[in-house]
C-alpha positions, 0 to 999 in steps of 0.5 A: 500500500502507498503512493504509486511508485511512478508518482514518487518518481515524478516527485523526485524528478520534479524537485530541484534538490539544490533549490530545496537544500539551499533553503537550509544550507548555503551551497556553492558550485564546485565543478559539477557538484554543489558543496556546503556545510552539513546541516546534520553535524557541526563543521567548519570545512564543507563536507556536504556534497550535492549532485544536482543531476542525480538528485542525491546528496552525501556528507563525507563527515557524518555520512548522511545521505539520500535524495530530496525525500530523505532530506525533508524527512531528516530535517523535518522529522516527517514520515515517508508519505507526508514528505512525498505529499509535501514535495508533491504540493510544492511541485503541483503534482496530484498523487495517486494511491495504489488502493483506497485503503492508503488514502483512508489511512492518511485520512484516519490519522488526520481524524485522530489528530483532530480529536486530540487537538479538540481534547487539548483545547477542551482540557485547557479551557477546563483548567483556566475557567472551571471551578473544579480545576481550582486545586490544579491551578493552585498546584501549578502556582506552587510549582512556580508556573505562571498563567502565561506559561500555562497558556503557552504550553496549553496545559489542561485539567482532566476532571474527575467525571468518568466520561466528561471529555467523551461527552464533550467531544461526542459531536466532533469525534465518534467513539472509535476515534476517541478510543484509537486516539487514546482519549477513552476506552470502553468499559465492561458495560460498553460505555466510554470512560475517559483515559485521564481523570483528576490529573493536570495534563501536559499535551505532547506534540510531535516534531511538526507540532501536531498534538498526539497525546498527553502526560497526566500528573495526579495532584498531591494529596488528591481525593480523586481516583488512585493511580500512578503519579504520572500517566501517559497516553496509551501507545497508539498510531500517534503516540509512541513514547520511545520516539517522542520528545516533549517540547521538541516542536517548540525547541527545534529552531533554538536547538539549531541556533544554540551556542551561536549557531553551533547547535545544542540540545538539553535533555531533561526528564520531566515536563516541568523541567522543559517549561522551567528551562524555557522560562529561564531563556533556555529554549533548546530543552526537551524531555522524554515522555515518562521513559528512559532516553532511547536510541530513537530519541537520539536519532531524532535529536541528531537531525538537529544537533550533534551536541547533547547535554544531559540535565537529569535529576542529580540522583541515582536514577539520573546518573543511570539514565546518563550511562545508558546512552554512552554506547550511542555516542560513537555510533551517531557521532555525538558530543555528549555532556552531563550538566552536574546539578547540585545534589537534590536539585532538578532543572525545574527547581533550579530554574525557578530558584536560581536561574543564573546557577542553572545557566552557568551549570548548563554552560559548563557541562562535563564531557561525558567521557570525563563524567564516567571517569569521575564516577569511577573515581568517586571515593578515591580520596578516602581509599587506602593505597590498595584501594586507590589502585582498584579505583585506578583500574575501574577508571582505566577500563572507562578510559580505554573505551575512548578511540583517541590515543591523545585523549587517552594519554591526557586522561591517564595523567588525570587518573594517576593524579587523582589516585596519587599514582605514577602514570608510568606504573599505570601504562602497562595496565592500559596496554593490557586493556588494549590488548584484551580489547583487540583480541575480543574485537579480532583487530588484526592487520592483513599481510604487510598492512594490506587493506589498511590503506583502503580502510583509512581512505574510506574512513576519510571519505575517499571511495574504497577500491570496491566503490571505485569499481562501482563508479566505473560501472555507473559512469565509465562502463567501457573501462570495466572488463566483462569478467569483473563480477559481483562475486568479487565484492565483499559487501552484499550492498556493493554486490546488489548495486553492481548487479542492479546497475546492469539494468538501471538508467542511473544511480538515482534509479536505485534509490529506495529499491533496497535498504538504507545501507544501499541508499547511503552507498548509492548517494556516496557514489553519486557525488564522486567521479570515476577513477582516473586509472581504471587499470590500477583499480581493477588490479587492486580490486581483484588482488584484494578479493584474492587476499580475502579468499586466501585467508579463508582457504588457509584457515579451512586447510589448517582445520581440515588438513584437506590436500585439495584445499592446500592446492587451491590455496597455492594456485590462488597465492601464485595468481595473486602474486602476479598482480603485485607487479606493475606490468601484470597482464590482463589475462592474469587478472581475468584468470584469477577473477574466474578462479575466485568467482568459481570458488565463491559458491563454496565460500560459506562452507569455508567460513564455517 
């Protein structure tokens, strides 16, 4: 189900990707490409490249990639269908759907949003005007919230009645819509019962600003129904708390412009924390909706900034929440910091009581890496000599996780100083951790460092040897011999692209025909030129494929003692070694490629 594929293609063709991206990024012409500062991560040297002909972009810094549809989705936080509909409206294209069900589904979402929007207004008016909300108004005043803040964030009050909202919205939304939107449920007698009763409500909006649900806080010492302190809208087609961030709809512009345009987001745990930070002029704050920070949250935030400051409550729960995101820091190329709040204080409390101290705390957060080391060293000053060694061991385990050797060396001295130990005495321990880590990860270099150069080049943004072969296939096919086959590629994504290019009109035609990994690889290729020396690239490509097969054969022969495997190993090595000369004959590479392609069918057995 969905928009007809040909209509999606029409939208792509009709969209000027340079014009679209120029609304967000200042692009300049660089040869046949356009370049600018990447909108997805902070940088000073342009690494973001756009291919106007193919309609694709790629960043060599953070590796963001895609087409016009992907760009809008990543910058605006939209799903696929609304994005295509938005671009279609810009291009004056009428979309068709492959069945009535998809159009109905789009209309269904609209009805759900309209129902939640009506509930937001009804609850808000109830809080402001009705006598039964007096206790709620007093509670909000006791928390320091002003009337302007209540109105700006559309706070509401759910009265104690069993079905007050359901009866009020009866003329605007049928029962099934109220139930699906998470506003009501059907009791055992078949009557509607409101989901929220006797609670202060914080409406939750998605990144576009559409209302999708609520967080409800029971009043302290309330006489109403018992229940948890906080209650959220049930998971629904609109509301998924593992993806939603409270306040992101208001904060996204401030996030991008924070720190003089470098970008930053402050992540809190509570709704009132966000309101308090906004009141203190810190409008780049968001909060999770009654759940721990998830990778979905991190992915969403990474569209707007690469700098995250955690401002959780300064207690054990807050510290644990900070620890959970460490594994995502490297994966999403983020700079993560921790705002170390005074003991017993939360952001909302500090924003009301001492906003200057809050601003100072957030302006000088601790690097997450240093925060982890400091936590490992808590109590070291009172430890005995043997205890200081144990603290140092704990800190060195955290230190060893950092990928930058210079940073590790700096913090080694820091750990040694905190533990009153000689740094030279700790270095063998660091090396022991490093050796153990390498063994666990299987980090081994190829013979003579083979493969290292290609890997380093790919990391820096240069196309790998395999990518250069694909560039020849896409942009200079006459330079690529017929005997170069998909079996020679190590990556399944590259194999897929190589085969798909045989019948594709362009790289752009491959987008959205496979998964995200393939789309990213295609975008990377689209902003590169084919190699100037095809012969050298082809030779290296076959050589590298042979080197991988030799390693497999050697391992299998050693384990099985099979003489036939030993002969195949010898023949492959001899043929590969001929390619190491600068004047190798084309028939040598062709013969070796044929051997490898034939051998490929047994590769899975060899690996086992």
